[in-house]
N, C-alpha and C positions, 0 to 999 in steps of 0.2 A: 383690233391688231393684229399686227400681222402673221397669218398663218394660222392665229391661233383658233382653237376648236369653240365651237359654239356652247351656248348655256345648257351643256348636259349638266347634270347636275350643277361660278368662276368666280409685303411692303418689301425690305432689301438689306443687306449687312455683308460684309466682307467674308469669307469661309462658305460661304452656300454653294452647293453643288454646282455642277456642270449648268449654265442657265438655261432656260428651260425657250420653246420656243420663240416666245414672244418678246423674250429679254435675252438678246445677245450678250455681249461683251459691246465693249465700244467699237466703234467702226471707224475705221483706218481715215484719216484726216480730220479729226472731230478734235481739232486743237481749236480755242477761243481764239477768234477773227474780232477786229473791229464794228462791224455790220452785227454780229450778233450781239456781243454783247453794249451795242448799242440799243438795239431792240429791246432787251431786257432791263433797259432800264426806262426802256419811252422816247429813246430819242431816232425817230425816221428819217433825219435827213440823209441823203443821197450820198452813196458811199463805193468808191471804183471798183468796179467788178475784179476778185469772185462775188466781193459783197453784197454789191447791188442785186445780185439774186437771190439774195437773203431777205434784203427789205423787202422787192416784192414781191414774193412768196410769203410771208410771214406778217409784214407791214399790215394787213388789212386786221389780223386781229388785233394787236398792238393796238390799234386806234379805234378799234370798239370801245364805243361806252355803253356801261347798262350790261345788264344779263347777255351769254354769251354760250352758246351748247354746238361743240362741234365733236362730228362722230369722225373715225378713222377705221378705215379695216383692208388687209390684205387678200387676196382672193389670185387663182386661176384662170385663163382666159375664158375658161369655160365656168366658171364661179362657183369654185370651192376654197376654202380656207385649211381643209384639210382632207385627208385620205380616209377612206371609209373608215380604219381602224382609229381615226383620229393624230393620225402623224403629221405634224403640222412644223417638223427642223427641216430647211424652214420651206417657206410658201413664195415671198418676196426676200430681196436683197436685203447688205447691209446699208445702201441707201437709203432704202425705206425703213429700215427701224433706224436709223439716225435722224429722218424726219419725224417719226414717231416720238424721236426722245424730243425732239423741238415743242413739238406741241403740247407736250406733258409740262416740261417747263415755261410756259406761258399761258396755264390755266392754273386755277384753285386746286380742283379736283380732276380726279381722274373715275370710272365709273368703271365696272367690269360684271358680269353677272357671275354667280356661282360655280358653272359649270366650265368656264375657263378658269377660275384657282384650281376648282381640280382637276382639269384635263393638263395644266402647264404649270401650277406654282407657282404664277408669274411674280414679280417684287413690283413694278409698277414704279419706277424710281430714274432718274434723269439720270443716264451715267455716259451716253453716249456721246453728249454735247455740255456746257456749261449750263445751270440752271439750276433754281431751287426744286425741292421736290415736291408732287403737290400731295394734298389729303386723297388718300385712296381710300374709293369707295366699295362697296363688294352689296350687291343685290342678291339676297340669300332671305325666299320668304319664309323658307321652314328652318334655318339655320341649322344647315348640313355642312357647311364648310368647316370642311378634316381642323381640326385645332392645331396641330400641327406645321400648317401651310404657311408659309412666308409672310404673308399679310396679318398675319397674327400674333406670329411673332418674333420679326424683325422689327424693332423700333423707329428704324432711318424714317419715317414718313408717319402723321398720324394716320389710324385707321376707322373709316364707320363703315361700322357692320349694321347692313340695312337689312330686318328682318319685318316678318308680319308679325300685327299686334297680338298675336296669341302663341306666338313660337314658343317651345320651351330653349331656353339660349342657354348654354353652359355658362359659368362665370369666364369673364375677360380672360384671354391667355395672357395679355400682356397691358401695360400701362400705358400701353400709346392705344386701344382698343375702344371704341367706344361702340355701346350698341345703341342703335339707331330705329324705333320702333314706326312703320308706317302702315297705313290701310290697306289691305288684300283683297284686290278688286278679282272680279272672274278670268282675268287674263294675268294673274300673279301683280306685283306692285306695278302701282301705273306710272308712268315717265313721271306724267306733269308731277303727281302724288311724292314722286323722287326729288326731281328740282325744286318745288318750294322749296321740303326740307331743310336742303341745300340751303339755301338762301336765306332762309333763319337761321345758320351757320355763317351767315356771310362768303359761303362759297355759289359765287353768281357765275364763277368761268369753267366750264364745264367738258368735258371730254370723253364721251362716250367711245370705248377702247374693243369692248369684246363681250360674247362672241358674236354671231352672224344675228343671234335672236335678239337677242338686247338690242343691236345697232339697230337692225329691222322695228322695233317696237319702237326705237325712241322713233324712227323715221316718220313709222306708219300716225304713229300718235300726232306728228305735225310739230315736235319740238326744236328740231336741229333748224341751227342756220347755216352751219356749214358742213358737208361731207364730203370727207377726203377717202376715195374706193381707188387701192393699189393694184395695178392686175398687173404678174407675173408671165414670162412668157411660156408656161408649160398648161400642159392639157393633163385634169388628175382622171379623168372620166367619170368618177363616180366618189363622192366623201360626202362633205360637215358642209351642204350648202351655207354660203355667206348672204346675201340680200335677199329679205321673202319678206311680202308682205302681201296682204289683197290687193292686186291688179285690177283691171280696168276690162270689161268686155272689146273696147274697142280703142285700136289705138292711139286715136284723139283724146283717150279721156288718161293714158299714160302720166307720169309723173316727169316732165322735165323741168330747168333750170338752167342760169346760167352757166357756163362752165368754164375754166383755167387747167392747163393740162400741162405736169413737169414731170421733165424724165429722172427720174432718176435710179441711175446706171442703166441695167436692162429691163426696168419697171417702168410700170407709164400711170401716174397718178392723175387721176382727175379729182379737181375739186369742183364740187355742184355748191353755187348759193343760193339755197329754200326763200335766205330772210335776208336785207341788207343789213 
């Protein structure tokens, strides 16, 4: 999620306090348009610009059949998603946040780590563009998410609270919250186990939104079809890192993938396609 902090310990409604870093108010120019409405209903026929740009960018996601796992992260040019204090409002700009909301509208579920919930109190709903809200999924092995957090109290969308098998979970704070227990491995909740648990519930199109450790974990596990990495034209110098995973000793072993790039205001979004 743009500007989200990583998983230090990560749903929506009117009257909320000022929106958190990753969940800003609707972006300017976010009114419905024919191209976007067509994508939401699966119609991907070409339309005149600027709608053609939306079809080109999101058409492959709409056309995909079967399980689909996307990830999105916004960071500075030097690879940080927040300052050393965790401040992340905002790393990337309004156009990138609109892009994030479009991705949310095209998936069944949006996944964040509990650290993002603690740091940002995110809502994870679709507001900047037209479209349905995804099911919100909070990865929280020890069930430490604040009971007053938006995802656990706002019933605008269903929330799956994914905890460890033996976690001590308090009573679900709202009828929209379902506790889902998943085995915890050496490195926490295994991405593949989480995806399989979601698929059993009919949630096959998934967006992994944050924070950095959660996105990096799904990337390192080889579960991602596409990664959207937006870079903003600023240097933070030190802070919460974005993508981090065990790398290769030689650059010949570096992770490479076909790419497309989109200019989103002042930001540059790079789409890496790991699996067709």
